[in-house]
C-alpha positions in Angstrom: 0.0 0.0 0.0 1.3 3.4 -0.9 1.6 6.4 1.5 -0.3 9.1 -0.4 -3.5 9.0 1.7 -3.4 10.3 5.2 -6.3 8.1 6.4 -4.1 5.0 5.7 -1.3 6.2 8.1 -1.3 6.3 11.9 1.1 6.2 14.8 2.7 2.8 15.3 2.6 1.8 11.7 5.8 0.4 10.1 6.6 2.2 6.9 9.3 3.0 4.3 10.0 6.7 3.9 12.3 8.8 1.7 14.3 11.4 3.6 14.8 14.8 2.0 18.5 14.1 1.3 17.6 10.8 -0.4 14.9 12.2 -2.8 17.4 12.2 -5.7 18.4 8.6 -5.2 15.1 7.2 -3.9 16.8 5.4 -1.0 14.2 4.4 1.6 14.4 4.3 5.4 12.4 1.8 7.4 10.8 2.9 10.7 7.7 3.3 12.9 5.5 6.3 12.6 5.5 8.6 15.6 3.7 11.8 14.2 1.9 12.7 11.0 3.1 16.1 9.7 1.0 16.5 6.6 -2.3 18.2 7.2 -4.0 17.5 3.9 -5.9 14.3 3.2 -3.6 13.3 0.3 -0.2 14.3 -1.1 1.1 13.2 -4.5 4.7 12.6 -3.1 3.5 10.8 0.0 2.4 11.9 3.5 5.2 13.5 5.6 5.8 11.7 8.9 8.2 11.7 11.8 9.5 8.3 12.8 10.2 7.2 16.4 13.9 7.6 15.5 13.2 11.3 14.8 13.8 11.1 11.1 11.4 13.0 8.9 10.3 12.0 5.4 7.5 11.1 3.0 5.9 7.7 3.2 6.5 5.5 0.1 5.2 2.2 1.3 3.2 0.9 4.3 4.7 -2.4 5.5 2.4 -3.5 8.3 -1.1 -2.7 9.5 -1.0 -2.5 13.3 
């Protein structure tokens, strides 16, 4: 499942995100959502989140539904 719809994302969800510095390469970082930072219901590049590790990026893929 992709991360373009805010309703699909919630705290505690395991996701793959692309960090700002990795946008050119598309490298992803795996982590657990702590906060949702995007206010709109959808975003074409993915919903921006903060992981429990403190990293911020846009969700590219949702790995687990917890």
